[in-house]
C-alpha positions as CSV (number, residue, x, y, z in Angstrom):
1,M,0.2,0.2,-0.1
2,G,3.2,2.1,0.5
3,A,4.4,1.9,-2.7
4,L,1.0,2.7,-4.3
5,L,0.5,6.0,-2.0
6,N,4.2,7.0,-3.2
7,V,2.8,6.4,-7.3
8,I,-0.2,8.3,-6.6
9,L,0.1,11.1,-3.9
10,P,3.1,13.1,-5.3
11,V,0.8,13.6,-8.4
12,F,-2.2,14.8,-7.0
13,L,-0.4,16.8,-3.9
14,V,1.0,18.7,-6.6
15,L,-2.4,19.2,-8.2
16,G,-3.5,20.1,-4.7
17,F,-1.0,22.7,-4.3
18,G,-2.4,24.4,-7.2
19,Y,-6.5,24.1,-5.9
20,V,-5.2,25.1,-2.6
21,A,-2.6,28.4,-4.0
22,V,-6.0,29.8,-5.9
23,W,-8.3,29.0,-2.9
24,K,-6.3,31.0,-0.3
25,G,-5.7,33.6,-2.6
26,F,-1.6,33.3,-3.7
27,F,-2.4,32.6,-7.0
28,N,-5.2,34.3,-9.4
29,D,-7.3,33.2,-12.0
30,A,-5.2,35.3,-14.2
31,G,-2.6,33.4,-13.7
32,V,-4.0,30.2,-13.8
33,D,-5.2,30.9,-17.1
34,G,-1.2,32.3,-17.9
35,L,0.3,28.6,-16.5
36,M,-2.5,26.4,-18.7
37,K,-1.8,28.8,-21.9
38,F,1.7,27.8,-21.3
39,A,1.5,24.2,-20.2
40,Q,-1.4,23.2,-23.5
41,S,0.1,25.5,-26.0
42,F,3.3,25.3,-25.2
43,A,5.4,22.9,-22.8
44,I,3.0,20.0,-23.9
45,P,2.7,20.4,-27.5
46,C,6.6,20.6,-26.8
47,L,6.7,17.2,-25.3
48,L,4.3,15.6,-27.7
49,F,6.3,16.6,-30.4
50,Q,9.1,15.5,-29.0
51,A,8.1,12.3,-28.1
52,I,6.7,11.4,-31.2
53,S,9.3,12.6,-33.3
54,T,11.4,9.8,-31.6
55,L,9.1,6.8,-31.3
56,D,9.3,3.8,-33.3
57,L,6.2,3.9,-35.1
58,G,6.3,0.3,-35.9
59,Q,6.8,-1.4,-32.2
60,S,4.9,1.1,-30.7
61,F,1.6,1.2,-32.5
62,D,0.1,-1.9,-32.1
63,A,-3.4,-2.9,-33.2
64,A,-4.8,-4.9,-30.2
65,L,-3.6,-2.1,-27.9
66,L,-4.9,0.6,-29.6
67,T,-8.5,-1.2,-30.4
68,S,-8.6,-2.4,-26.4
69,Y,-8.5,1.3,-25.4
70,Y,-10.5,3.1,-28.1
71,A,-13.2,0.3,-27.9
72,G,-13.7,1.1,-24.1
73,A,-13.6,5.0,-24.9
74,L,-16.7,4.8,-27.4
75,A,-18.3,2.5,-24.7
76,G,-17.9,5.3,-22.6
77,F,-19.4,7.5,-24.9
78,T,-22.3,5.1,-25.7
79,V,-23.3,4.7,-22.2
80,G,-22.6,7.8,-21.1
81,F,-24.8,9.7,-24.2
82,A,-27.4,7.0,-23.4
83,G,-27.6,7.3,-19.8
84,A,-27.9,11.4,-20.3
85,K,-30.3,10.5,-22.9
86,F,-33.2,7.7,-21.6
87,I,-32.5,8.3,-17.7
88,F,-32.0,11.8,-17.6
89,G,-34.1,13.0,-20.3
90,R,-31.5,15.8,-21.1
91,S,-31.3,17.3,-25.2
92,N,-29.3,15.8,-27.7
93,E,-26.8,18.1,-27.5
94,D,-26.5,17.7,-23.7
95,S,-26.3,13.9,-24.2
96,V,-23.5,14.5,-26.5
97,A,-21.3,16.7,-24.3
98,L,-22.0,14.1,-21.3
99,G,-21.1,11.1,-23.7
100,F,-18.3,13.5,-24.5
101,I,-16.8,12.7,-20.7
102,G,-17.1,9.3,-20.9
103,L,-15.0,9.6,-23.9
104,F,-12.1,11.7,-22.6
105,S,-10.0,10.3,-19.7
106,N,-7.1,12.5,-18.6
107,S,-4.7,10.7,-20.9
108,L,-1.4,13.8,-20.3
109,L,-2.0,15.3,-17.3
110,L,-2.5,12.0,-15.0
111,G,-2.2,9.1,-17.2
112,L,2.0,10.2,-18.1
113,P,3.0,10.7,-14.7
114,I,1.2,8.4,-12.8
115,T,2.8,5.8,-15.4
116,E,5.6,6.9,-15.0
117,Q,5.8,6.7,-11.5
118,A,4.5,3.3,-11.5
119,Y,7.0,1.6,-13.9
120,G,9.5,4.3,-14.7
121,S,9.5,6.4,-18.1
122,D,10.6,3.8,-19.8
123,A,7.1,2.4,-19.8
124,L,5.8,5.7,-21.8
125,T,6.1,4.3,-25.1
126,S,2.6,2.8,-25.1
127,N,1.0,6.0,-23.3
128,Y,2.5,7.8,-26.6
129,A,1.0,5.6,-29.0
130,I,-2.7,6.3,-27.1
131,I,-2.2,10.4,-27.1
132,A,-0.3,10.2,-30.4
133,I,-4.3,9.9,-31.5
134,H,-6.6,10.8,-28.4
135,T,-6.8,14.2,-29.0
136,P,-7.5,14.1,-32.8
137,F,-10.0,11.0,-32.3
138,C,-11.6,12.3,-29.3
139,Y,-12.7,15.5,-30.6
140,A,-13.4,14.0,-34.2
141,V,-16.4,11.4,-32.4
142,G,-17.3,14.7,-30.4
143,I,-18.0,17.2,-33.0
144,I,-19.2,14.5,-35.4
145,A,-21.3,13.7,-33.2
146,M,-22.5,17.0,-32.3
147,E,-22.6,18.2,-35.7
148,T,-25.0,15.6,-36.3
149,V,-27.5,16.2,-33.7
150,R,-27.7,20.2,-34.3
151,N,-27.6,19.8,-37.9
152,A,-30.4,16.8,-38.3
153,G,-31.8,16.4,-41.2
154,G,-29.5,19.1,-42.9
155,A,-26.9,18.7,-45.5
156,I,-23.4,16.8,-44.3
157,S,-21.1,18.5,-47.0
158,A,-19.9,21.0,-44.6
159,L,-18.8,18.5,-42.0
160,P,-15.1,17.6,-42.4
161,A,-15.0,21.3,-43.0
162,K,-16.0,21.9,-39.0
163,V,-14.3,18.7,-37.7
164,L,-11.1,20.0,-39.4
165,S,-11.1,23.2,-38.2
166,A,-12.0,22.7,-34.7
167,M,-9.4,20.0,-34.6
168,F,-6.3,22.0,-36.2
169,K,-6.7,25.3,-34.0
170,N,-5.7,22.2,-31.2
171,A,-1.9,23.1,-30.6
172,I,-1.7,19.5,-29.3
173,I,-2.6,18.6,-32.2
174,L,-0.2,20.7,-34.4
175,G,2.7,19.0,-31.8
176,I,1.6,15.6,-32.9
177,T,1.4,16.4,-36.7
178,L,4.9,17.7,-36.8
179,G,6.2,15.3,-35.0
180,F,4.7,12.8,-37.0
181,A,6.2,14.7,-39.7
182,V,9.5,14.6,-38.7
183,N,9.2,10.9,-37.6
184,L,8.4,9.7,-40.9
185,S,10.6,12.1,-42.8
186,G,13.8,11.2,-41.2
187,L,14.4,14.7,-40.5
188,V,16.8,15.7,-38.4
189,I,16.8,18.0,-35.8
190,P,19.8,20.3,-34.8
191,A,20.8,19.3,-31.2
192,A,20.6,22.5,-30.1
193,I,16.6,23.0,-30.9
194,M,16.4,19.3,-29.3
195,S,17.9,20.7,-25.9
196,A,15.8,23.8,-26.4
197,L,12.3,21.9,-26.3
198,D,13.8,19.6,-23.7
199,V,13.6,22.4,-21.4
200,V,10.2,23.4,-22.5
201,S,8.3,19.4,-22.1
202,Q,10.3,19.4,-18.7
203,A,8.0,21.8,-17.3
204,A,5.0,20.7,-19.0
205,L,3.6,18.5,-16.6
206,P,4.2,19.9,-13.9
207,A,2.9,23.8,-14.6
208,A,-0.5,21.6,-16.2
209,L,-1.0,19.7,-12.9
210,F,-0.4,22.9,-10.9
211,G,-2.8,24.6,-13.3
212,L,-5.2,22.6,-13.3
213,G,-5.8,22.3,-9.5
214,G,-7.0,26.1,-9.9
215,V,-8.7,25.3,-12.4
216,L,-10.9,22.5,-10.7
217,Y,-11.1,25.0,-7.8
218,R,-12.9,28.0,-10.5
219,Y,-14.9,25.4,-11.5
220,R,-16.7,23.9,-8.1
221,P,-20.3,22.2,-8.6
222,E,-23.7,23.7,-8.3
223,G,-26.3,21.1,-8.8
224,D,-27.3,18.1,-11.0
225,L,-25.5,15.9,-8.6
226,R,-27.1,12.6,-9.7
227,T,-26.0,13.5,-13.7
228,I,-22.7,14.1,-12.4
229,G,-22.3,10.8,-10.4
230,F,-23.9,9.1,-13.3
231,I,-20.8,10.3,-15.5
232,V,-18.3,10.0,-13.1
233,V,-19.3,6.1,-12.6
234,V,-18.8,5.8,-16.2
235,S,-15.6,7.6,-17.2
236,L,-14.3,5.6,-14.3
237,G,-15.8,2.6,-14.5
238,V,-17.2,1.8,-17.8
239,H,-14.1,2.9,-20.0
240,P,-11.7,1.1,-18.3
241,V,-13.7,-2.4,-17.5
242,V,-13.9,-2.2,-21.4
243,T,-10.4,-1.8,-22.1
244,Y,-9.0,-3.9,-19.5
245,A,-11.2,-7.2,-20.4
246,L,-10.3,-6.5,-24.4
247,T,-6.7,-6.6,-23.5
248,Q,-6.9,-9.9,-21.9
249,A,-9.2,-11.3,-24.6
250,L,-6.7,-10.0,-27.5
251,D,-3.3,-10.8,-25.6
252,V,-1.9,-7.4,-25.1
253,P,1.5,-7.5,-23.8
254,T,2.2,-6.4,-20.2
255,D,3.4,-3.0,-20.7
256,G,0.4,-2.2,-23.4
257,V,-1.9,-3.5,-20.6
258,R,-0.2,-1.2,-17.9
259,S,-0.6,1.6,-20.3
260,A,-4.2,1.6,-21.6
261,V,-6.1,0.6,-18.3
262,I,-4.1,3.2,-16.4
263,T,-4.9,5.7,-19.3
264,S,-8.4,5.0,-19.1
265,A,-9.0,4.8,-15.6
266,M,-8.0,8.3,-15.3
267,A,-10.4,11.4,-14.5
268,P,-12.0,13.1,-17.2
269,G,-9.5,15.9,-18.6
270,I,-10.5,19.8,-18.6
271,N,-11.1,19.1,-22.4
272,V,-14.6,17.7,-21.5
273,Y,-15.6,21.4,-20.4
274,V,-13.4,23.0,-23.1
275,F,-15.5,20.6,-25.3
276,A,-19.0,21.6,-23.9
277,N,-17.9,25.2,-23.6
278,M,-17.4,25.4,-27.1
279,Y,-20.6,24.3,-27.9
280,G,-22.7,26.1,-24.8
281,T,-24.2,23.0,-22.9
282,A,-23.8,21.2,-20.3
283,R,-21.0,23.0,-18.9
284,R,-21.5,22.9,-15.1
285,V,-21.9,18.7,-15.4
286,A,-18.9,18.8,-17.3
287,A,-16.6,21.3,-15.2
288,S,-18.2,19.5,-11.9
289,A,-17.4,15.5,-13.1
290,V,-13.9,16.8,-13.9
291,L,-13.5,17.9,-10.2
292,F,-15.1,15.0,-8.8
293,G,-13.4,12.7,-11.5
294,T,-10.4,14.0,-9.9
295,L,-11.3,12.9,-6.5
296,F,-12.5,9.8,-7.0
297,C,-9.8,8.7,-9.3
298,I,-7.2,8.8,-6.3
299,L,-9.0,5.4,-4.3
300,T,-10.2,4.1,-8.6
301,T,-6.0,4.4,-9.9
302,W,-5.2,2.8,-6.3
303,I,-7.4,-0.3,-6.9
304,W,-6.5,-0.2,-10.7
305,L,-2.5,-0.3,-9.7
306,S,-3.6,-3.5,-7.4
307,V,-5.2,-5.1,-9.9
308,L,-2.3,-5.2,-12.7
309,P,0.9,-7.0,-12.9
């Protein structure tokens, strides 16, 4: 148990420091916004660019691994959408936003550091393979679903342009795309540039975790507790259970099982609020799901680390 706490607590303590700093007024909203802007628009894209530009694509992109993870993600989206629509009577747009919460795990800010704490930096190859298509895949699913329900009965010819436009405004997707371009082209990046990228990359996860704590304080829950509880259970339960079952059925190697299950078991990422805010729907539920999901994730992560080899 002590070893597990040593894996989980450092990550959540950094997040907690950010929460307390904003709560007590040592760090204001402008500071949080600036820190998250730095992390999400600069440091994390640099981290992903470095990782993907040097990734062994043939070894890392295992079909069974990716099928296990993303089938679990789609299961979370489907159950979240159906529950919101048929149990809670939410509108189609609200239901898509809630489904997105069940789809989008915090693969970067929680999945990476917890996997690294538990299994070491050498165990992150499968994490990077998942992350390489995580944001593009999830946003594509969410945007296609949302634009479809909003445009019911209308022409779908404009849908691909809307999806691509929304996706490629995201700095993380640009970092991933450039990483693939360098990897596939064999382009050699000068050592000085890679060293500079390394300096920025090292700040990515600590800055993002601290900033996320401040974001969670800002979006405290107000009502809709039954709906919030339902979608948190979907996010922390359906996604990792389906993913784990598929990794066993498809005989995914141990390192891949660890990365896929830990990533799928993470709380909803702050992008679920970004997505809800982008469409002006279910924002309170999305923000509260991030907060409660992150809190309960401490317990569920401990359980999964106990189960995994």
